PAGU-43778 format. One record per residue (C-alpha): residue in three letters; x negated, y, z. Coordinates in pm, 1 decimal, decimal comma. Layout:
BEGIN
<gugu type="Ala" u="X" v="Y" w="Z"/>
...
***
This chain:
BEGIN
<gugu type="Met" u="2950,0" v="-6994,7" w="-6007,1"/>
<gugu type="Lys" u="2720,1" v="-6706,4" w="-6092,1"/>
<gugu type="Arg" u="3017,2" v="-6464,7" w="-6083,3"/>
<gugu type="Tyr" u="3108,8" v="-6576,5" w="-5731,8"/>
<gugu type="Leu" u="2754,0" v="-6515,1" w="-5610,1"/>
<gugu type="Val" u="2761,1" v="-6162,2" w="-5758,6"/>
<gugu type="Leu" u="3102,3" v="-6099,3" w="-5600,6"/>
<gugu type="Leu" u="2971,9" v="-6226,9" w="-5264,3"/>
<gugu type="Ala" u="2663,0" v="-6005,4" w="-5287,1"/>
<gugu type="Val" u="2873,0" v="-5697,3" w="-5375,0"/>
<gugu type="Thr" u="3112,3" v="-5773,2" w="-5088,3"/>
<gugu type="Leu" u="2825,8" v="-5808,9" w="-4837,5"/>
<gugu type="Val" u="2662,8" v="-5484,1" w="-4951,8"/>
<gugu type="Ala" u="2996,9" v="-5298,5" w="-4930,7"/>
<gugu type="Ala" u="3064,9" v="-5439,2" w="-4581,7"/>
<gugu type="Gly" u="2719,5" v="-5335,0" w="-4465,8"/>
<gugu type="Ala" u="2763,9" v="-4983,1" w="-4605,0"/>
<gugu type="Leu" u="3104,0" v="-4943,6" w="-4441,5"/>
<gugu type="Ser" u="2964,8" v="-5073,4" w="-4112,7"/>
<gugu type="Ala" u="2679,9" v="-4822,2" w="-4124,2"/>
<gugu type="Val" u="2919,7" v="-4536,0" w="-4196,3"/>
<gugu type="Ala" u="3148,9" v="-4640,5" w="-3911,5"/>
<gugu type="Arg" u="2860,7" v="-4656,1" w="-3661,6"/>
<gugu type="Arg" u="2699,2" v="-4324,5" w="-3742,1"/>
<gugu type="Pro" u="2718,9" v="-4059,1" w="-3468,6"/>
<gugu type="Arg" u="3024,2" v="-3839,1" w="-3494,4"/>
<gugu type="Arg" u="3036,4" v="-3467,5" w="-3448,7"/>
<gugu type="Pro" u="3185,3" v="-3371,0" w="-3114,6"/>
<gugu type="Thr" u="3541,7" v="-3253,5" w="-3149,7"/>
<gugu type="Pro" u="3586,5" v="-2891,0" w="-3051,7"/>
<gugu type="Asp" u="3772,4" v="-2835,4" w="-2726,9"/>
<gugu type="Ala" u="4125,7" v="-2713,4" w="-2761,9"/>
<gugu type="Pro" u="4141,9" v="-2336,8" w="-2713,7"/>
<gugu type="Glu" u="4261,4" v="-2232,4" w="-2371,7"/>
<gugu type="Ala" u="4612,6" v="-2094,8" w="-2356,7"/>
<gugu type="Ala" u="4624,2" v="-1720,6" w="-2318,4"/>
<gugu type="Pro" u="4727,2" v="-1613,5" w="-1969,4"/>
<gugu type="Val" u="5090,2" v="-1514,4" w="-1932,7"/>
<gugu type="Pro" u="5124,4" v="-1135,7" w="-1903,5"/>
<gugu type="Val" u="5261,1" v="-1017,7" w="-1569,0"/>
<gugu type="Val" u="5507,1" v="-737,7" w="-1491,2"/>
<gugu type="Ala" u="5548,4" v="-613,1" w="-1133,0"/>
<gugu type="Leu" u="5904,1" v="-513,5" w="-1046,0"/>
<gugu type="Ala" u="6013,5" v="-364,3" w="-713,4"/>
<gugu type="Val" u="6375,7" v="-300,9" w="-620,8"/>
<gugu type="Ala" u="6542,3" v="-183,2" w="-301,7"/>
<gugu type="Ile" u="6890,9" v="-229,1" w="-167,8"/>
<gugu type="Glu" u="7026,5" v="87,5" w="-9,9"/>
<gugu type="Asp" u="7367,9" v="249,4" w="30,9"/>
<gugu type="Gly" u="7536,0" v="-58,1" w="-119,1"/>
<gugu type="Arg" u="7347,8" v="-35,1" w="-448,1"/>
<gugu type="Leu" u="7029,0" v="-146,9" w="-618,1"/>
<gugu type="Val" u="6750,8" v="108,3" w="-672,4"/>
<gugu type="Pro" u="6658,9" v="136,2" w="-954,1"/>
<gugu type="Glu" u="6988,4" v="27,2" w="-1102,3"/>
<gugu type="Ile" u="6841,7" v="-66,8" w="-1442,4"/>
<gugu type="Thr" u="6529,6" v="-283,7" w="-1462,9"/>
<gugu type="Ser" u="6358,8" v="-456,2" w="-1753,6"/>
<gugu type="Ala" u="6070,4" v="-676,5" w="-1864,1"/>
<gugu type="Pro" u="5933,1" v="-788,3" w="-2201,8"/>
<gugu type="Lys" u="6022,8" v="-1139,9" w="-2314,1"/>
<gugu type="Gly" u="5755,5" v="-1397,0" w="-2232,1"/>
<gugu type="His" u="5620,6" v="-1210,6" w="-1929,3"/>
<gugu type="Glu" u="5611,2" v="-1334,5" w="-1572,7"/>
<gugu type="Val" u="5807,0" v="-1100,7" w="-1346,5"/>
<gugu type="Arg" u="5666,5" v="-1062,0" w="-996,8"/>
<gugu type="Leu" u="5961,3" v="-930,8" w="-804,2"/>
<gugu type="Thr" u="5966,7" v="-757,5" w="-465,7"/>
<gugu type="Val" u="6302,0" v="-686,1" w="-301,4"/>
<gugu type="Glu" u="6342,4" v="-468,2" w="7,9"/>
<gugu type="Asn" u="6666,7" v="-452,6" w="206,4"/>
<gugu type="Arg" u="6711,2" v="-98,3" w="340,5"/>
<gugu type="Glu" u="7070,0" v="-166,9" w="447,5"/>
<gugu type="Gly" u="7172,1" v="-196,8" w="810,3"/>
<gugu type="Arg" u="7321,3" v="-539,7" w="739,0"/>
<gugu type="Ser" u="7223,1" v="-872,5" w="579,6"/>
<gugu type="Val" u="7276,1" v="-895,4" w="204,0"/>
<gugu type="Thr" u="7244,7" v="-1145,7" w="-78,7"/>
<gugu type="Leu" u="7099,4" v="-1063,2" w="-419,4"/>
<gugu type="Ala" u="7108,7" v="-1278,4" w="-731,6"/>
<gugu type="Leu" u="7030,0" v="-1231,5" w="-1099,1"/>
<gugu type="Ala" u="7309,5" v="-1367,6" w="-1319,5"/>
<gugu type="Gly" u="7167,4" v="-1579,8" w="-1600,9"/>
<gugu type="Tyr" u="6852,2" v="-1663,8" w="-1405,8"/>
<gugu type="Glu" u="7005,8" v="-1843,9" w="-1107,7"/>
<gugu type="Asp" u="6816,8" v="-2162,4" w="-1202,8"/>
<gugu type="Arg" u="6482,4" v="-1978,1" w="-1193,0"/>
<gugu type="Leu" u="6521,6" v="-1717,4" w="-922,7"/>
<gugu type="Ala" u="6658,4" v="-1798,2" w="-578,1"/>
<gugu type="Ile" u="6644,9" v="-1502,6" w="-340,2"/>
<gugu type="Pro" u="6738,9" v="-1599,8" w="15,4"/>
<gugu type="Pro" u="6976,1" v="-1380,0" w="218,9"/>
<gugu type="Leu" u="6788,2" v="-1070,5" w="332,0"/>
<gugu type="Ala" u="6817,9" v="-943,3" w="688,2"/>
<gugu type="Pro" u="6813,7" v="-566,4" w="754,1"/>
<gugu type="Gly" u="6466,4" v="-428,9" w="679,3"/>
<gugu type="Ala" u="6349,2" v="-758,5" w="522,8"/>
<gugu type="Arg" u="6121,9" v="-778,2" w="221,7"/>
<gugu type="Trp" u="6103,5" v="-1073,2" w="-19,0"/>
<gugu type="Ser" u="5865,2" v="-1149,8" w="-305,9"/>
<gugu type="Gly" u="5883,1" v="-1410,9" w="-580,3"/>
<gugu type="Ala" u="5823,7" v="-1466,0" w="-949,5"/>
<gugu type="Phe" u="6009,9" v="-1592,8" w="-1255,3"/>
<gugu type="Ala" u="5958,3" v="-1612,5" w="-1631,3"/>
<gugu type="Ala" u="6150,3" v="-1354,3" w="-1834,0"/>
<gugu type="Asp" u="6214,6" v="-1585,3" w="-2126,4"/>
<gugu type="Arg" u="6582,9" v="-1525,3" w="-2201,7"/>
<gugu type="Pro" u="6615,1" v="-1210,4" w="-2411,1"/>
<gugu type="Gly" u="6916,6" v="-988,0" w="-2362,5"/>
<gugu type="Glu" u="7032,9" v="-667,8" w="-2200,1"/>
<gugu type="Asp" u="7326,8" v="-782,9" w="-1991,4"/>
<gugu type="Phe" u="7184,0" v="-974,7" w="-1697,5"/>
<gugu type="Ala" u="7362,8" v="-846,0" w="-1387,6"/>
<gugu type="Trp" u="7203,0" v="-800,0" w="-1048,0"/>
<gugu type="Leu" u="7469,1" v="-929,9" w="-808,8"/>
<gugu type="Leu" u="7468,6" v="-772,8" w="-463,5"/>
<gugu type="Asp" u="7688,8" v="-980,5" w="-233,5"/>
<gugu type="Gly" u="7850,0" v="-1125,1" w="-548,2"/>
<gugu type="Arg" u="7930,8" v="-789,5" w="-712,1"/>
<gugu type="Pro" u="7743,2" v="-624,8" w="-1001,2"/>
<gugu type="Ala" u="7499,9" v="-367,4" w="-862,9"/>
<gugu type="Gly" u="7255,7" v="-322,5" w="-1148,7"/>
<gugu type="Arg" u="7134,7" v="-454,6" w="-1478,6"/>
<gugu type="Phe" u="6824,7" v="-643,1" w="-1592,4"/>
<gugu type="Ala" u="6714,0" v="-644,4" w="-1958,0"/>
<gugu type="Val" u="6464,7" v="-875,3" w="-2124,9"/>
<gugu type="Gln" u="6326,5" v="-701,7" w="-2432,6"/>
<gugu type="Gly" u="6238,0" v="-921,4" w="-2728,4"/>
<gugu type="Ser" u="6381,9" v="-1132,6" w="-3004,6"/>
<gugu type="His" u="6589,0" v="-1448,3" w="-2974,4"/>
<gugu type="Leu" u="6395,8" v="-1587,0" w="-3271,8"/>
<gugu type="Ile" u="6084,6" v="-1794,7" w="-3229,0"/>
<gugu type="Glu" u="5792,7" v="-1606,8" w="-3377,7"/>
<gugu type="Gly" u="5722,3" v="-1721,7" w="-3732,3"/>
<gugu type="His" u="6075,7" v="-1856,9" w="-3792,1"/>
<gugu type="Arg" u="6336,6" v="-1682,4" w="-4002,0"/>
***
């Protein structure tokens, strides 16, 4: 019987100690660091004489591209960027019209074609690696 009383006393002391530890004030958890702002690249192109000026454009991978397109043709035109159709939708541009928009340059490569009325009129390159940083 004496052993059971000792066991009960030890159990009660242990429960009290654990309860005190669980109820003590905790240190505030540090706030998660804010994500770094996405770098921005401004890109301006013009459509004139049936071509894109400049013909070759580029942006670093991971940057937001803020694009401005000006139609200097005497007719309406369409412009698209092959490989980024799901991210960049430029409406048909009337003569003299200007359009601005933005997209993430997150698909590295050098062979993205600017399509003027469905035909290649220039090239867009995204500089950077296909690998995720830190992976081999």
